[in-house]
GUBA-978166 format. One record per residue (C-alpha): residue in one letter; x, y, z. Coordinates in steps of 0.5 Angstrom, whole numbers, plus 500, padded with zeros to 3 digits. Example, Ala and Ser with C-alpha at 12.3 -4.5 7.8 and 13.67 -1.06 7.14 Angstrom:
BEGIN
<site code="A" px="525" py="491" pz="516"/>
<site code="S" px="527" py="498" pz="514"/>
! end
This chain:
BEGIN
<site code="X" px="548" py="482" pz="209"/>
<site code="X" px="543" py="479" pz="204"/>
<site code="X" px="546" py="482" pz="197"/>
<site code="X" px="541" py="479" pz="193"/>
<site code="X" px="535" py="483" pz="196"/>
<site code="X" px="538" py="489" pz="200"/>
<site code="X" px="532" py="493" pz="203"/>
<site code="X" px="535" py="500" pz="202"/>
<site code="X" px="539" py="502" pz="196"/>
<site code="X" px="543" py="509" pz="197"/>
<site code="X" px="543" py="512" pz="191"/>
<site code="X" px="550" py="517" pz="190"/>
<site code="X" px="552" py="521" pz="184"/>
<site code="X" px="559" py="522" pz="184"/>
<site code="X" px="563" py="527" pz="180"/>
<site code="X" px="570" py="530" pz="182"/>
<site code="X" px="569" py="528" pz="189"/>
<site code="X" px="576" py="525" pz="191"/>
<site code="X" px="577" py="530" pz="197"/>
<site code="X" px="571" py="527" pz="200"/>
<site code="X" px="569" py="521" pz="197"/>
<site code="X" px="572" py="516" pz="202"/>
<site code="X" px="570" py="519" pz="208"/>
<site code="X" px="562" py="519" pz="205"/>
<site code="X" px="563" py="512" pz="204"/>
<site code="X" px="566" py="511" pz="211"/>
<site code="X" px="560" py="514" pz="214"/>
<site code="X" px="555" py="509" pz="210"/>
<site code="X" px="560" py="503" pz="213"/>
<site code="X" px="558" py="505" pz="220"/>
<site code="X" px="551" py="505" pz="219"/>
<site code="X" px="547" py="501" pz="225"/>
<site code="X" px="543" py="498" pz="220"/>
<site code="X" px="546" py="493" pz="215"/>
<site code="X" px="541" py="491" pz="210"/>
<site code="X" px="543" py="496" pz="204"/>
<site code="X" px="547" py="497" pz="198"/>
<site code="X" px="550" py="503" pz="195"/>
<site code="X" px="549" py="505" pz="188"/>
<site code="X" px="555" py="510" pz="186"/>
<site code="X" px="555" py="513" pz="179"/>
<site code="X" px="561" py="516" pz="177"/>
<site code="X" px="559" py="521" pz="172"/>
<site code="X" px="565" py="522" pz="168"/>
<site code="X" px="570" py="524" pz="174"/>
<site code="X" px="577" py="527" pz="171"/>
<site code="X" px="580" py="527" pz="178"/>
<site code="X" px="581" py="521" pz="183"/>
<site code="X" px="574" py="519" pz="184"/>
<site code="X" px="574" py="513" pz="180"/>
<site code="X" px="580" py="510" pz="183"/>
<site code="X" px="577" py="511" pz="190"/>
<site code="X" px="571" py="507" pz="188"/>
<site code="X" px="575" py="502" pz="185"/>
<site code="X" px="579" py="501" pz="191"/>
<site code="X" px="573" py="501" pz="195"/>
<site code="X" px="570" py="495" pz="191"/>
<site code="X" px="575" py="491" pz="194"/>
<site code="X" px="573" py="493" pz="202"/>
<site code="X" px="566" py="494" pz="202"/>
<site code="X" px="561" py="488" pz="198"/>
<site code="X" px="555" py="493" pz="199"/>
<site code="X" px="558" py="498" pz="194"/>
<site code="X" px="556" py="497" pz="186"/>
<site code="X" px="559" py="502" pz="182"/>
<site code="X" px="557" py="504" pz="175"/>
<site code="X" px="561" py="509" pz="170"/>
<site code="X" px="558" py="514" pz="165"/>
<site code="X" px="560" py="520" pz="161"/>
<site code="X" px="559" py="526" pz="164"/>
<site code="X" px="551" py="528" pz="163"/>
<site code="X" px="550" py="532" pz="170"/>
<site code="X" px="547" py="530" pz="176"/>
<site code="X" px="540" py="528" pz="173"/>
<site code="X" px="543" py="523" pz="168"/>
<site code="X" px="547" py="520" pz="174"/>
<site code="X" px="541" py="519" pz="178"/>
<site code="X" px="536" py="516" pz="173"/>
<site code="X" px="542" py="511" pz="171"/>
<site code="X" px="543" py="509" pz="178"/>
<site code="X" px="536" py="509" pz="180"/>
<site code="X" px="535" py="503" pz="174"/>
<site code="X" px="540" py="499" pz="178"/>
<site code="X" px="537" py="500" pz="185"/>
<site code="X" px="535" py="494" pz="188"/>
<site code="X" px="532" py="496" pz="194"/>
<site code="X" px="525" py="497" pz="196"/>
<site code="X" px="527" py="504" pz="199"/>
<site code="X" px="532" py="509" pz="196"/>
<site code="X" px="536" py="513" pz="200"/>
<site code="X" px="539" py="519" pz="197"/>
<site code="X" px="546" py="522" pz="199"/>
<site code="X" px="552" py="526" pz="195"/>
<site code="X" px="559" py="524" pz="195"/>
<site code="X" px="561" py="530" pz="199"/>
<site code="X" px="556" py="529" pz="205"/>
<site code="X" px="556" py="524" pz="211"/>
<site code="X" px="551" py="520" pz="214"/>
<site code="X" px="550" py="520" pz="221"/>
<site code="X" px="550" py="512" pz="224"/>
<site code="X" px="543" py="511" pz="225"/>
<site code="X" px="541" py="515" pz="219"/>
<site code="X" px="538" py="509" pz="215"/>
<site code="X" px="535" py="506" pz="221"/>
<site code="X" px="531" py="512" pz="223"/>
<site code="X" px="528" py="513" pz="216"/>
<site code="X" px="527" py="506" pz="215"/>
<site code="X" px="523" py="505" pz="221"/>
<site code="X" px="519" py="511" pz="220"/>
<site code="X" px="517" py="509" pz="213"/>
<site code="X" px="515" py="502" pz="215"/>
<site code="X" px="511" py="506" pz="221"/>
<site code="X" px="507" py="511" pz="216"/>
<site code="X" px="506" py="507" pz="210"/>
<site code="X" px="502" py="513" pz="207"/>
<site code="X" px="509" py="517" pz="207"/>
<site code="X" px="513" py="516" pz="200"/>
<site code="X" px="518" py="521" pz="202"/>
<site code="X" px="522" py="522" pz="208"/>
<site code="X" px="527" py="527" pz="209"/>
<site code="X" px="531" py="529" pz="216"/>
<site code="X" px="535" py="536" pz="219"/>
<site code="X" px="542" py="537" pz="217"/>
<site code="X" px="548" py="540" pz="220"/>
<site code="X" px="553" py="544" pz="215"/>
<site code="X" px="560" py="542" pz="214"/>
<site code="X" px="565" py="547" pz="211"/>
<site code="X" px="563" py="553" pz="214"/>
<site code="X" px="566" py="557" pz="219"/>
<site code="X" px="560" py="556" pz="224"/>
<site code="X" px="556" py="550" pz="223"/>
<site code="X" px="548" py="551" pz="222"/>
<site code="X" px="543" py="546" pz="223"/>
<site code="X" px="538" py="546" pz="217"/>
<site code="X" px="531" py="545" pz="219"/>
<site code="X" px="525" py="543" pz="215"/>
<site code="X" px="518" py="543" pz="215"/>
<site code="X" px="516" py="536" pz="219"/>
<site code="X" px="509" py="535" pz="216"/>
<site code="X" px="506" py="533" pz="209"/>
<site code="X" px="502" py="540" pz="210"/>
<site code="X" px="507" py="544" pz="212"/>
<site code="X" px="512" py="542" pz="206"/>
<site code="X" px="506" py="542" pz="201"/>
<site code="X" px="505" py="549" pz="203"/>
<site code="X" px="512" py="551" pz="203"/>
<site code="X" px="514" py="548" pz="197"/>
<site code="X" px="510" py="554" pz="193"/>
<site code="X" px="515" py="558" pz="195"/>
<site code="X" px="521" py="554" pz="194"/>
<site code="X" px="525" py="548" pz="195"/>
<site code="X" px="523" py="546" pz="202"/>
<site code="X" px="527" py="539" pz="203"/>
<site code="X" px="534" py="537" pz="202"/>
<site code="X" px="535" py="532" pz="197"/>
<site code="X" px="541" py="528" pz="200"/>
<site code="X" px="537" py="527" pz="207"/>
<site code="X" px="531" py="524" pz="203"/>
<site code="X" px="529" py="516" pz="203"/>
<site code="X" px="524" py="515" pz="198"/>
<site code="X" px="519" py="509" pz="197"/>
<site code="X" px="522" py="506" pz="190"/>
<site code="X" px="515" py="504" pz="188"/>
<site code="X" px="513" py="512" pz="188"/>
<site code="X" px="519" py="514" pz="185"/>
<site code="X" px="519" py="510" pz="179"/>
<site code="X" px="512" py="511" pz="178"/>
<site code="X" px="514" py="518" pz="176"/>
<site code="X" px="517" py="519" pz="168"/>
<site code="X" px="524" py="521" pz="168"/>
<site code="X" px="524" py="522" pz="174"/>
<site code="X" px="530" py="526" pz="175"/>
<site code="X" px="530" py="532" pz="170"/>
<site code="X" px="533" py="539" pz="169"/>
<site code="X" px="538" py="543" pz="174"/>
<site code="X" px="534" py="543" pz="180"/>
<site code="X" px="532" py="536" pz="179"/>
<site code="X" px="530" py="535" pz="187"/>
<site code="X" px="525" py="541" pz="187"/>
<site code="X" px="522" py="539" pz="180"/>
<site code="X" px="521" py="532" pz="183"/>
<site code="X" px="518" py="534" pz="189"/>
<site code="X" px="513" py="538" pz="186"/>
<site code="X" px="511" py="532" pz="182"/>
<site code="X" px="511" py="527" pz="187"/>
<site code="X" px="507" py="531" pz="192"/>
<site code="X" px="501" py="530" pz="187"/>
<site code="X" px="502" py="522" pz="189"/>
<site code="X" px="504" py="521" pz="196"/>
<site code="X" px="505" py="524" pz="202"/>
<site code="X" px="512" py="528" pz="205"/>
<site code="X" px="515" py="528" pz="212"/>
<site code="X" px="521" py="530" pz="215"/>
<site code="X" px="524" py="527" pz="221"/>
<site code="X" px="526" py="533" pz="226"/>
<site code="X" px="533" py="531" pz="228"/>
<site code="X" px="540" py="531" pz="224"/>
<site code="X" px="542" py="525" pz="221"/>
<site code="X" px="546" py="528" pz="215"/>
<site code="X" px="552" py="533" pz="215"/>
<site code="X" px="551" py="537" pz="209"/>
<site code="X" px="558" py="540" pz="206"/>
<site code="X" px="557" py="547" pz="203"/>
<site code="X" px="562" py="549" pz="198"/>
<site code="X" px="563" py="554" pz="192"/>
<site code="X" px="562" py="549" pz="187"/>
<site code="X" px="555" py="547" pz="189"/>
<site code="X" px="549" py="549" pz="184"/>
<site code="X" px="546" py="551" pz="191"/>
<site code="X" px="551" py="556" pz="192"/>
<site code="X" px="550" py="559" pz="185"/>
<site code="X" px="548" py="567" pz="185"/>
<site code="X" px="540" py="568" pz="185"/>
<site code="X" px="540" py="570" pz="178"/>
<site code="X" px="543" py="564" pz="175"/>
<site code="X" px="538" py="560" pz="179"/>
<site code="X" px="532" py="563" pz="179"/>
<site code="X" px="530" py="562" pz="172"/>
<site code="X" px="529" py="555" pz="172"/>
<site code="X" px="526" py="555" pz="179"/>
<site code="X" px="521" py="560" pz="177"/>
<site code="X" px="520" py="555" pz="171"/>
<site code="X" px="518" py="550" pz="176"/>
<site code="X" px="514" py="554" pz="180"/>
<site code="X" px="510" py="557" pz="175"/>
<site code="X" px="508" py="550" pz="172"/>
<site code="X" px="505" py="548" pz="178"/>
<site code="X" px="501" py="555" pz="179"/>
<site code="X" px="498" py="554" pz="172"/>
<site code="X" px="496" py="547" pz="174"/>
<site code="X" px="493" py="550" pz="180"/>
<site code="X" px="489" py="554" pz="176"/>
<site code="X" px="493" py="561" pz="175"/>
<site code="X" px="492" py="565" pz="169"/>
<site code="X" px="499" py="566" pz="165"/>
<site code="X" px="497" py="574" pz="165"/>
<site code="X" px="497" py="574" pz="173"/>
<site code="X" px="504" py="571" pz="174"/>
<site code="X" px="509" py="575" pz="177"/>
<site code="X" px="515" py="572" pz="178"/>
<site code="X" px="519" py="578" pz="181"/>
<site code="X" px="514" py="579" pz="186"/>
<site code="X" px="514" py="571" pz="188"/>
<site code="X" px="522" py="572" pz="188"/>
<site code="X" px="521" py="577" pz="193"/>
<site code="X" px="517" py="573" pz="198"/>
<site code="X" px="521" py="566" pz="196"/>
<site code="X" px="526" py="562" pz="200"/>
<site code="X" px="531" py="564" pz="195"/>
<site code="X" px="535" py="570" pz="197"/>
<site code="X" px="534" py="575" pz="191"/>
<site code="X" px="538" py="580" pz="188"/>
<site code="X" px="536" py="586" pz="184"/>
<site code="X" px="529" py="586" pz="185"/>
<site code="X" px="525" py="592" pz="183"/>
<site code="X" px="518" py="590" pz="185"/>
<site code="X" px="515" py="594" pz="191"/>
<site code="X" px="511" py="592" pz="197"/>
<site code="X" px="504" py="594" pz="193"/>
<site code="X" px="506" py="589" pz="188"/>
<site code="X" px="508" py="584" pz="193"/>
<site code="X" px="501" py="585" pz="196"/>
<site code="X" px="497" py="584" pz="190"/>
<site code="X" px="501" py="578" pz="188"/>
<site code="X" px="500" py="575" pz="195"/>
<site code="X" px="492" py="576" pz="195"/>
<site code="X" px="492" py="573" pz="188"/>
<site code="X" px="497" py="567" pz="190"/>
<site code="X" px="492" py="566" pz="196"/>
<site code="X" px="486" py="566" pz="192"/>
<site code="X" px="488" py="561" pz="187"/>
<site code="X" px="492" py="556" pz="192"/>
<site code="X" px="487" py="556" pz="197"/>
<site code="X" px="481" py="554" pz="193"/>
<site code="X" px="486" py="549" pz="189"/>
<site code="X" px="486" py="543" pz="195"/>
<site code="X" px="493" py="543" pz="194"/>
<site code="X" px="494" py="544" pz="202"/>
<site code="X" px="490" py="546" pz="208"/>
<site code="X" px="488" py="553" pz="208"/>
<site code="X" px="490" py="554" pz="215"/>
<site code="X" px="497" py="552" pz="213"/>
<site code="X" px="498" py="555" pz="207"/>
<site code="X" px="496" py="562" pz="210"/>
<site code="X" px="501" py="561" pz="215"/>
<site code="X" px="506" py="560" pz="210"/>
<site code="X" px="504" py="566" pz="206"/>
<site code="X" px="505" py="570" pz="213"/>
<site code="X" px="512" py="568" pz="213"/>
<site code="X" px="513" py="570" pz="205"/>
<site code="X" px="510" py="577" pz="207"/>
<site code="X" px="515" py="577" pz="212"/>
<site code="X" px="521" py="575" pz="208"/>
<site code="X" px="519" py="581" pz="203"/>
<site code="X" px="518" py="586" pz="208"/>
<site code="X" px="525" py="585" pz="211"/>
<site code="X" px="528" py="585" pz="204"/>
<site code="X" px="525" py="592" pz="202"/>
<site code="X" px="525" py="599" pz="203"/>
<site code="X" px="526" py="604" pz="210"/>
<site code="X" px="526" py="600" pz="216"/>
<site code="X" px="520" py="605" pz="219"/>
<site code="X" px="516" py="605" pz="213"/>
<site code="X" px="517" py="597" pz="213"/>
<site code="X" px="514" py="597" pz="220"/>
<site code="X" px="508" py="600" pz="218"/>
<site code="X" px="507" py="596" pz="212"/>
<site code="X" px="508" py="590" pz="216"/>
<site code="X" px="503" py="591" pz="222"/>
<site code="X" px="498" py="594" pz="218"/>
<site code="X" px="498" py="588" pz="213"/>
<site code="X" px="492" py="583" pz="213"/>
<site code="X" px="498" py="578" pz="213"/>
<site code="X" px="500" py="580" pz="220"/>
<site code="X" px="497" py="577" pz="226"/>
<site code="X" px="497" py="579" pz="233"/>
<site code="X" px="502" py="574" pz="236"/>
<site code="X" px="508" py="574" pz="240"/>
<site code="X" px="511" py="572" pz="233"/>
<site code="X" px="509" py="578" pz="230"/>
<site code="X" px="511" py="583" pz="236"/>
<site code="X" px="518" py="579" pz="235"/>
<site code="X" px="519" py="581" pz="228"/>
<site code="X" px="517" py="588" pz="229"/>
<site code="X" px="522" py="589" pz="234"/>
<site code="X" px="527" py="586" pz="228"/>
<site code="X" px="525" py="591" pz="223"/>
<site code="X" px="527" py="596" pz="228"/>
<site code="X" px="533" py="593" pz="229"/>
<site code="X" px="536" py="591" pz="223"/>
<site code="X" px="538" py="594" pz="216"/>
<site code="X" px="534" py="591" pz="210"/>
<site code="X" px="537" py="586" pz="206"/>
<site code="X" px="540" py="590" pz="200"/>
<site code="X" px="537" py="587" pz="193"/>
! end
């Protein structure tokens, strides 16, 4: 392996991950593609993570370790990015597992699609009683449209062109550093996602994504509202609670009714569909899904069914029929 010029740098922030770190590194050691390095940034761990990393240095020559006082995930990623030598940067967390062909599959795709700068994958959850397959939009237009409503790509699955990443100032910032970065990078490159599971994604209570909705949404809305204003929406027209009700995050305590959501969806459609952000047909499809999420989360089931069927956001299709049956059978989400 050419350690002087690895083609891929795996960027891994590490903070108090002693229970999972060795297994994560082992999954990288088992990769079928070998021309890579791992840049691990120990972000002030207070457990045995540092000791594990120092021990691993003696076994795996592709591992490079950097230490810094605890500054958070964004600071660790920015520090590690400076040290990355590869043309491609693959993200991975210290508690996840890479499938053996992960690096090979993503590298092949990016080489075959030079217009794509960010490539994610499907993932399978770890740490839950029943594992779930995490599916994401596959094409650039699906991801671009879905990102209006929330973070639609799993950060630890992603491989990026380093040239695209470093061209963005920062590039990581804030608590939701991935969502913020995706919305900025979508302005300069195309996204894609391989529809196959190439990462096992660990789920546990300490994750930022496991925090309650009330703790997540203010920062998420800040990111979303900045995008909407840049696309031409007036400050006075923004409706964070209506957007939350139809967004990808599961909301809690929302008091907006479906009339307000419908008004918001029409306003959102007018702005985004005329901005050139994404294909009109694809964004309309995502708006239909957003309306469906809002309807499921509010009110009486029979009333919801009527609102769903008569809405211009509902098309005559087998999918709509299936959703109507679900409204009759399910209890609405309590919020």
